[in-house]
DRENTI-76896 format. One record per residue (C-alpha): residue in one letter; x negated, y negated, z. Coordinates in steps of 0.02 Angstrom, whole numbers, padded with zeros to 5 digits, always signed. Last residue first. Layout:
// DRENTI-76896
AXYZ
...
***
This chain:
// DRENTI-76896
I+00156+01565-00202
P+00298+01647-00328
N+00317+01834-00322
E+00368+01859-00474
F+00349+01704-00579
F+00401+01570-00669
R+00322+01437-00737
E+00403+01248-00794
K+00355+01147-00937
I+00243+01205-01040
I+00220+01092-01209
Y+00236+01197-01363
R+00159+01144-01527
N+00213+01038-01672
D+00224+00871-01604
K+00344+00937-01491
Y+00416+01083-01439
V+00486+01107-01260
C+00444+01247-01162
E+00490+01379-01016
V+00366+01514-00956
Q+00401+01697-00904
N+00311+01825-00792
P+00189+01697-00739
T-00038+01725-00709
Q-00056+01707-00550
I-00254+01659-00505
D-00342+01702-00356
G-00434+01839-00460
N-00601+01782-00367
T-00682+01772-00529
I-00571+01661-00626
I-00558+01526-00455
E-00750+01532-00432
N-00788+01477-00611
L-00682+01314-00561
C-00794+01309-00387
S-00953+01330-00494
H-00906+01187-00619
L-00896+01055-00460
K-00779+00946-00474
L-00655+01048-00413
K-00722+01061-00221
P-00608+00967-00128
Y-00465+01051-00205
Y-00547+01235-00215
V-00459+01289-00033
S-00307+01208-00061
A-00252+01325-00176
N-00260+01470-00086
W-00186+01565-00201
V-00191+01497-00385
C-00045+01490-00472
K+00065+01332-00433
K-00032+01234-00355
L-00167+01268-00469
F-00066+01218-00618
K+00038+01046-00611
G-00022+00967-00437
Y-00207+01032-00448
F-00229+00993-00638
I-00136+00819-00633
N-00244+00782-00448
I-00397+00822-00550
C-00338+00698-00674
M-00281+00559-00558
G-00462+00538-00486
E-00601+00601-00552
K-00635+00728-00720
I-00572+00897-00731
A-00515+00919-00906
Y-00364+01018-00900
S-00316+01128-01076
E-00154+01228-01098
Y-00126+01339-01238
L+00008+01443-01270
Y-00026+01580-01420
L+00128+01680-01498
G+00118+01854-01528
Q+00327+01880-01452
T+00262+01968-01294
T+00179+01793-01277
T+00002+01777-01249
Y-00049+01647-01124
K-00219+01536-01141
I-00277+01436-01035
Q-00431+01295-01010
F-00503+01236-00889
S-00618+01074-00928
P-00786+01021-00858
F-00853+00825-00858
H-01013+00736-00914
N-01066+00816-01105
G-00934+00946-01086
Q-00937+01091-00977
L-00805+01231-01032
V-00722+01356-00920
W-00605+01524-00961
Y-00427+01561-00905
K-00322+01722-01004
G-00139+01767-00973
E-00046+01904-01046
K+00103+01991-01083
I+00220+01800-01026
E+00411+01806-01084
F+00460+01667-01171
L+00618+01537-01143
F+00613+01395-01241
R+00711+01205-01190
E+00789+01086-01298
D+00765+00892-01246
K+00865+00835-01142
A+00958+00665-01166
S+00950+00546-00998
E+01152+00495-00957
K+01184+00324-00952
S+01341+00252-00859
L+01351+00056-00870
K+01437-00073-00788
N+01392-00048-00587
N+01242+00036-00660
P+01178-00123-00746
D+01155-00178-00543
I+01162-00372-00570
L+00994-00486-00559
E+00979-00614-00409
N+00929-00781-00463
K+00731-00814-00485
C+00755-00880-00635
H+00586-00790-00716
A+00552-00639-00635
C+00728-00624-00593
Y+00775-00553-00434
R+00824-00379-00350
A+00701-00302-00481
T+00709-00108-00485
L+00738-00098-00663
D+00600-00207-00695
N+00653-00375-00793
Q+00691-00441-00957
Q+00725-00614-00973
L+00909-00668-01013
C+00920-00802-00923
D+01075-00804-00839
P+01104-00616-00849
C+00938-00559-00828
D+00907-00405-00927
K+00866-00248-00856
W+00720-00155-00917
E+00642+00012-00976
F+00484+00029-01102
Y+00441-00170-01045
H+00302-00293-01141
N+00233-00418-01045
C+00057-00370-01020
R-00027-00403-00880
Q-00120-00568-00877
D-00320-00585-00805
E-00363-00595-00978
H-00277-00464-01050
V-00207-00315-00966
G-00120-00160-01003
I-00014-00054-00863
C+00141-00081-00997
R+00315-00082-00894
R+00424+00073-00884
A+00311+00204-00889
G+00389+00366-00870
I+00304+00442-01026
T+00135+00401-00967
N+00058+00229-01032
F-00092+00199-01173
T-00139+00019-01191
E-00094-00029-01393
C-00079-00223-01329
L+00101-00267-01423
R+00185-00075-01461
C+00117+00000-01309
P+00049+00174-01343
I+00140+00321-01268
I+00055+00493-01158
Y+00140+00626-01105
Q+00083+00773-01237
K-00099+00714-01230
E-00096+00717-01060
N-00275+00821-01019
E-00375+00729-01129
L-00293+00577-01151
T-00293+00518-00987
P-00140+00400-00915
K-00168+00254-00789
L-00072+00272-00655
A-00199+00268-00537
Q-00288+00108-00630
N-00099+00030-00602
I-00125+00037-00435
I-00280-00025-00417
P-00290-00165-00545
D-00113-00224-00448
D+00000-00339-00530
I+00148-00213-00515
N+00288-00119-00615
G+00206+00054-00523
H+00306+00036-00370
R+00415+00191-00369
Q+00287+00293-00468
L+00159+00283-00335
N+00282+00262-00194
G+00311+00460-00239
A+00347+00503-00063
Y+00207+00643-00043
D+00083+00527-00084
L-00089+00576-00038
V-00203+00405-00030
I-00393+00471-00034
A-00539+00312+00027
R-00735+00334-00049
T-00890+00320-00010
K-00908+00318+00183
G-01080+00374+00248
E-01075+00240+00354
S-00901+00143+00378
L-00833+00016+00238
R-00660-00018+00242
L-00539+00030+00107
V-00424+00145+00224
R-00290+00035+00305
G-00296-00052+00126
I-00172+00082+00056
G-00051+00033+00194
Q-00049-00138+00149
T-00040-00094-00026
Y+00115+00001+00014
I+00179-00113+00158
I+00191-00252+00025
L+00280-00158-00123
S+00435-00141+00004
E+00551-00012-00033
T+00466+00110+00049
P+00446+00300+00051
R+00382+00424+00190
L+00267+00556+00205
W+00129+00465+00152
V-00035+00519+00204
I-00191+00397+00201
V-00365+00460+00203
D-00545+00392+00258
F-00522+00344+00420
P-00721+00268+00461
P-00660+00100+00472
V-00536+00084+00608
D-00456-00073+00615
V-00244-00097+00615
G-00181-00248+00656
V-00075-00203+00514
G+00017-00057+00408
L-00031+00038+00564
C+00190+00020+00603
N+00342+00069+00508
V+00329+00271+00620
S+00177+00341+00633
V+00044+00470+00653
L-00132+00424+00677
Y-00231+00596+00632
K-00420+00661+00684
L-00439+00572+00877
K-00593+00575+00964
G-00704+00512+00834
Q-00745+00341+00900
K-00615+00232+00796
A-00486+00353+00830
K-00530+00345+01027
D-00529+00149+01015
L-00373+00147+00899
I-00274+00257+01043
E-00333+00164+01188
K-00286+00000+01093
R-00099+00062+01083
I-00094+00118+01244
D-00145-00061+01311
H-00024-00153+01176
K+00142-00038+01244
I+00211+00089+01122
D+00385+00007+01030
G+00316-00005+00867
T+00273+00176+00882
I+00124+00263+00869
V+00061+00444+00885
A-00081+00530+00936
W-00177+00694+00834
E-00324+00815+00885
G-00305+00874+01048
D-00196+01037+00960
P-00204+01046+00774
L-00076+00954+00699
N+00083+01071+00633
K+00190+01004+00775
V+00131+00847+00763
I+00226+00832+00577
E+00387+00868+00668
A+00383+00766+00796
C+00335+00610+00676
H+00508+00662+00564
R+00586+00636+00731
R+00518+00478+00747
T+00556+00438+00568
S+00501+00429+00411
A+00337+00467+00438
F+00145+00384+00381
I-00001+00456+00423
F-00172+00391+00429
A-00290+00511+00426
G-00478+00548+00475
V-00639+00606+00452
H-00635+00696+00276
N-00709+00885+00204
K-00583+00984+00349
M-00451+00843+00312
I-00396+00944+00135
E-00330+01096+00230
V-00257+00992+00365
V-00174+00910+00238
E-00097+01052+00158
R-00038+01142+00319
I+00050+00943+00340
I+00124+00988+00169
E+00197+01156+00207
G+00226+01119+00380
T+00351+00969+00303
L+00436+01075+00167
R+00455+01227+00311
E+00551+01065+00422
D+00640+01019+00302
N+00737+00863+00399
C+00652+00750+00289
I+00795+00717+00178
H+00923+00699+00315
E+00809+00616+00408
L+00783+00462+00273
D+00983+00466+00227
K+01013+00428+00404
N+00874+00282+00423
K+00960+00190+00274
F+00824+00127+00149
K+00792-00058+00163
G+00854-00229+00056
L+00945-00292+00192
S+01129-00239+00092
N+01061-00064+00094
I+00944+00010-00039
K+01005+00211-00092
L+00913+00349-00091
K+00902+00471-00255
S+00696+00490-00291
F+00686+00528-00131
D+00621+00707-00146
Y+00502+00756-00019
S+00347+00848-00088
D+00303+01012-00164
S+00265+00997-00321
S+00125+00906-00279
C+00044+00730-00369
L-00099+00768-00234
G-00162+00596-00257
F-00230+00462-00281
E-00422+00410-00264
P-00492+00223-00178
P-00616+00126-00192
V-00736+00063-00058
L-00739-00101+00015
Y-00859-00222+00014
G-00962-00153-00119
R-00948-00280-00279
E-00815-00200-00393
I-00728-00146-00220
L-00718-00318-00160
W-00657-00384-00341
G-00528-00246-00339
T-00464-00290-00163
S-00435-00470-00217
I-00523-00632-00132
N-00413-00748-00222
T-00456-00931-00148
V-00343-01101-00127
S-00196-01051-00192
E-00079-01182-00207
K+00096-01263-00169
F+00134-01159-00024
L+00318-01163+00042
Q+00391-01108-00127
H+00458-01222-00266
E+00311-01273-00327
G+00227-01121-00304
V+00149-01002-00224
I+00259-00848-00139
S+00257-00755-00293
I+00384-00640-00323
N+00312-00456-00342
K+00447-00380-00282
G+00517-00419-00132
R+00399-00552-00075
Y+00220-00610-00145
A+00047-00663-00098
T-00014-00488-00033
G-00183-00516+00048
T-00125-00653+00156
L-00176-00822+00248
G-00074-00978+00257
I-00136-01133+00311
I-00007-01267+00355
R-00044-01472+00382
F-00018-01613+00502
N-00085-01778+00538
Y+00004-01903+00678
Q+00137-02007+00618
E+00245-01967+00796
A+00421-01930+00710
Q+00333-01848+00558
A+00213-01740+00676
M+00363-01716+00808
L+00472-01676+00633
G+00325-01526+00564
Y+00310-01459+00722
H+00490-01411+00744
H+00543-01368+00564
I+00363-01258+00553
I+00453-01163+00715
R+00593-01164+00644
M+00541-01089+00469
Y+00420-00930+00556
M+00587-00881+00667
T+00709-00893+00516
N+00864-01022+00510
N+00780-01124+00377
N+00809-00982+00246
N+00739-01021+00078
Y+00554-01006+00146
D+00571-00825+00189
I+00395-00812+00295
N+00335-00656+00296
H+00219-00676+00150
C+00107-00791+00276
E+00005-00621+00327
D-00054-00739+00450
I+00021-00925+00488
V-00129-01067+00520
I-00031-01217+00602
L-00127-01370+00588
N-00125-01558+00687
F-00024-01463+00836
K+00045-01570+00945
V+00105-01500+01106
K+00275-01511+01166
S+00343-01328+01125
I+00178-01242+01190
T+00275-01312+01387
P+00209-01442+01495
N+00315-01439+01655
C+00311-01592+01733
D+00300-01688+01570
D+00466-01644+01532
S+00536-01771+01411
E+00679-01714+01301
F+00614-01745+01103
L+00619-01582+01039
N+00724-01493+01159
H+00639-01347+01256
N+00714-01154+01268
S+00740-01124+01076
I+00568-01183+01058
D+00490-01088+01198
I+00566-00952+01108
S+00491-00983+00961
V+00321-00988+01010
S+00336-00809+01093
N+00401-00749+00941
P+00264-00806+00847
S+00141-00745+00936
A-00005-00866+00973
F-00196-00882+00948
I-00220-01078+01022
I-00372-01195+00971
S-00378-01341+01070
Q-00371-01278+01223
N-00257-01290+01355
I-00100-01206+01295
D-00140-01033+01395
K+00003-00922+01402
K-00056-00731+01421
N+00030-00593+01483
L-00035-00490+01320
S+00177-00452+01295
S+00208-00628+01316
C+00068-00714+01191
Y-00008-00879+01206
I-00194-00858+01188
G-00324-00988+01203
A-00474-01040+01092
E-00655-01082+01133
G-00771-01080+00981
G-00943-00990+00952
Q-00909-00871+00808
L-00900-00736+00959
R-00757-00826+01015
Y-00678-00842+00851
T-00699-00645+00816
E-00627-00620+01008
A-00447-00732+00957
N-00435-00639+00783
Q-00454-00486+00872
E-00346-00523+01040
I-00207-00610+00903
L-00223-00445+00791
T-00196-00326+00920
S-00028-00441+00973
N+00051-00408+00813
A+00149-00570+00752
T-00011-00692+00691
L+00035-00877+00740
C-00138-00991+00729
L-00083-01159+00814
V-00215-01302+00789
K-00264-01435+00894
Y-00367-01602+00830
T-00535-01658+00910
S-00644-01666+00779
S-00763-01514+00843
E-00605-01410+00859
I-00562-01434+00642
W-00735-01373+00582
K-00739-01217+00742
L-00572-01169+00666
I-00627-01179+00483
E-00761-01057+00533
A-00654-00925+00630
I-00519-00958+00470
I-00655-00865+00349
L-00710-00752+00479
S-00528-00693+00528
K-00494-00665+00337
G-00650-00558+00326
A-00627-00477+00139
G-00594-00318+00216
V-00403-00317+00194
S-00373-00421+00041
A-00391-00644+00025
K-00254-00772-00014
I-00305-00932+00071
L-00131-01033+00035
I-00124-01221+00056
P+00042-01293+00131
H+00020-01495+00061
T-00058-01632+00129
V-00217-01645+00017
S-00377-01703-00028
Q-00453-01667+00168
L-00368-01507+00176
R-00416-01447-00007
S-00615-01490+00003
K-00610-01382+00171
I-00515-01251+00085
K-00659-01246-00023
N-00811-01258+00082
V-00722-01118+00164
A-00691-00973+00037
D-00876-01019-00029
Q-00935-00984+00120
Q-00828-00817+00121
Y-00912-00772-00049
D-01075-00793+00000
R-01051-00683+00158
L-01048-00764+00316
V-01166-00736+00444
K-01099-00637+00600
M-01117-00729+00794
***
């Protein structure tokens, strides 16, 4: 039996209090690593002692087993109702179940039809329904699986007049583009807890993520279109990921980086993409997990990963939830995702604590960080934050709060009194309430109406800065040591006698990735070998003394703020 942490016990006390005070559905908002299964186990023990019955719905068979086992270890007795696990126990007071299995049983039996000789789960009088990953509930559509289940047991309780409550659990309390699932017109009327990822990281319950690599050799998913279901088309993904050379190059870079890490989740775009990825991974160190893999095989693979027998887990449309491999410390995005929930859940897979683990690395080769920049998540916003030392030409201040943003920002990342700054640099207006919304939003954040795509009415061509091409005569490189971090200095001399300077501050996180993506990967042979050690002054000097730097023959610049800024480099023999 595990002893609850202080915040977990505080959450349990608050939930008990609200269940006794209100009848409306309540939400438990708790990030990955917060111990949701332990918190709910304590609530279930309390309810079981009152002879009430509880149905716990989880869409993932692995999670069903994990949650049931957690409850048993805390001293409770539970049954499992899940077809894929070949278990149909309805005799216990606490039942952990698959919503699909429950929904099928409800469809096969009329609500008020007497069938005492053949009891089914659809006839059990549950006093509480607990729904894990409850952001998946489409409250506005009564024909969905979750809503049919809720209405079924709600009507039964109303007809026979017994107590009935609903609890939801999630670490991402929104649907679509940051539309909250809590509110007067939502299923959940209030959030009882708010145990965020940032809060857990600050207190040492999760490791912090570092974002990179912003490599120039990444997949270009910028022109992907979303279909009527809000998804990327599989054939479009297949077309873009069909570049075997690029996939091989990226995976070889990942393998080099992984020499200093324990394990990596690799999220692929398609099954064919999976096959291309594993061709470039070391033999015997990888496994592929897809949605149709059998439960026992999936469990066996995950156990091997936990034991250190596998270093790479490659997947398509799974491993976002129901995966607990704490030693893994790297996540590699080789697929774009239109879902902010999938993106944040994916990152959460590598934040769990493990012996010797101090950080997690997020390698995003699909542009998801920029795609989901307009969110109220302090972890993502920190990754998007520009750095004055090495991005001066790319920084713009917000006119409302004066927070610095990159030139590509759509909405200010500033936060004041726990509220995200409401200033947009680029936006589209809601035709109904005239409020500003992010360019990618499908629904207005204020009135919830569907937004009209401005591209249907407008044609906009982005302005291009005038470019200047210079022949390079000589390149010089040196390292300066500041009080807290080194900086890498570059000086190009043009054939016209003009000097072009660049300076990269080698600080934590994004600064290192900018240096790697903008300079090192383009100009230095064996760049990936140096990447894990870039914070070391000795490593930066080693890059220079080893003679691995290739000076460009030409550079293309724009002229801004009384100086030439390098935009492109051209080489006689590109790396």
